[in-house]
C-alpha positions in Angstrom: -0.1 0.1 -0.2 1.2 3.6 -0.3 1.8 6.2 2.2 -2.0 7.2 2.0 -3.1 3.6 2.5 -4.6 3.0 -1.0 -3.6 -0.6 -2.1 -4.2 1.3 -5.7 -3.7 4.3 -7.9 -5.9 5.9 -10.9 -4.2 6.1 -14.3 -5.2 7.1 -18.1 -5.6 3.8 -20.0 -3.7 5.7 -22.8 -1.1 5.9 -20.4 0.2 2.1 -19.8 2.5 0.7 -21.8 4.0 -2.8 -21.7 5.7 -3.9 -18.2 3.6 -1.5 -16.2 1.1 -2.8 -13.6 -2.7 -2.9 -13.8 -5.2 -4.5 -11.6 -7.3 -6.4 -13.5 -11.2 -7.2 -12.2 -10.6 -5.0 -9.5 -8.8 -7.7 -7.5 -6.2 -9.3 -9.5 -2.5 -7.2 -9.1 -0.9 -7.6 -13.3 1.7 -6.8 -15.5 1.3 -5.7 -18.8 2.4 -8.2 -21.0 0.7 -7.0 -24.8 -0.5 -3.5 -24.9 -2.0 -1.8 -28.0 -4.5 0.7 -28.8 -6.6 1.6 -32.1 -7.6 4.5 -33.4 -11.0 7.2 -32.5 -13.6 5.1 -33.6 -17.2 6.2 -34.7 -18.2 6.7 -31.1 -15.3 9.0 -30.1 -12.8 7.0 -28.6 -9.6 5.4 -29.1 -9.7 1.9 -27.5 -6.6 0.2 -24.9 -6.3 -3.9 -25.3 -4.6 -5.2 -22.7 -3.3 -8.5 -21.7 -1.3 -9.0 -18.6 -0.2 -11.3 -16.5 -1.2 -11.5 -12.9 2.2 -11.2 -11.0 1.2 -13.8 -8.1 -0.4 -16.6 -9.9 0.8 -16.4 -13.6 -3.2 -15.9 -14.8 -3.1 -14.2 -18.0 -5.8 -12.0 -18.2 -7.7 -9.3 -20.9 -9.2 -6.6 -21.1 -10.1 -3.3 -23.0 -11.1 0.1 -22.0 -11.2 3.8 -23.5 -7.8 5.1 -23.5 -9.1 8.3 -21.9 -10.7 6.5 -18.8 -8.8 5.8 -15.9 -7.6 2.1 -14.7 -6.4 1.1 -10.8 -2.9 0.3 -11.4 -1.7 -1.6 -8.0 1.2 -0.1 -5.7 4.3 -3.0 -6.5 7.1 -3.4 -3.7 10.0 -5.5 -3.7 11.7 -6.3 -0.7 14.8 -8.5 -0.1 14.9 -10.9 3.6 17.5 -13.1 4.6 16.0 -16.7 5.2 16.6 -18.1 8.5 14.5 -21.1 8.3 11.2 -23.3 7.1 9.1 -25.4 8.5 5.9 -27.0 6.1 4.1 -23.7 5.9 6.0 -20.6 6.3 9.9 -19.3 5.3 10.8 -17.5 8.5 13.5 -14.3 7.4 15.0 -11.0 9.3 14.9 -8.4 7.7 18.3 -5.7 7.5 17.4 -4.2 10.6 17.3 -7.4 12.4 13.5 -7.3 12.9 12.0 -11.1 12.7 9.3 -12.3 10.1 7.6 -15.0 8.2 6.0 -15.2 5.0 3.7 -18.5 3.3 6.2 -20.8 1.2 5.6 -19.7 -2.3 3.3 -21.6 -4.9 4.3 -19.8 -8.1 6.5 -19.8 -10.0 5.8 -23.8 -9.8 9.0 -25.2 -8.6 10.1 -22.2 -6.6 9.4 -23.7 -3.2 11.2 -27.1 -3.9 14.5 -24.8 -5.4 14.4 -22.6 -2.4 14.3 -25.5 0.3 17.1 -27.4 -1.3 19.0 -24.1 -2.4 18.7 -23.4 1.5 20.2 -27.0 3.0 22.7 -26.7 0.5 23.9 -22.8 2.1 23.7 -24.1 5.3 26.4 -26.3 4.9 28.6 -24.0 3.0 28.0 -20.7 5.1 26.0 -19.2 2.3 22.9 -17.2 2.9 19.8 -16.8 1.0 18.1 -13.8 0.3 14.3 -14.1 -0.4 13.0 -11.2 -2.8 9.6 -10.9 -1.5 6.5 -8.6 -3.5 3.6 -7.3 -2.2 0.8 -5.8 -3.8 -3.2 -5.4 -3.4 -2.7 -7.1 0.6 -0.7 -10.2 -1.0 2.9 -10.7 0.1 4.4 -13.7 -1.9 8.1 -15.2 -2.2 8.8 -14.1 -5.8 12.9 -15.4 -6.3 16.0 -15.9 -4.4 19.5 -15.6 -4.7 22.6 -17.1 -3.1 24.7 -14.3 -0.9 28.2 -15.4 0.4 28.9 -14.4 4.1 
């Protein structure tokens, strides 16, 4: 959420482009994968055609609207944390300020959870840290990727 507490902000559909974020169906934060706009038609509006991928599930959505109309765009934030442990449901981490937290194990992208656990087990034996990248938008937080970081 933004400093104002709003999970999204308005933006004219005509100002969007590939790689921008958009909220589809008022609840799915998505990244635009394809964007095109048509010329002004007989009803006086140019139309934007948008294909977007849900950032948390990978599901594809399509939408269209007049380029002059506002659409909602999510506030998307990315954070990096050092992974400290895991259990059947959660990953435990610590942030740069030393504050501990936990987040559900990832379900998307497929295979990330298994790769993360295997990397963590290997890292524990080799004195390597695992840094998880967490993305948050529209009230959802999810581990999106990880990397190794030598001590």
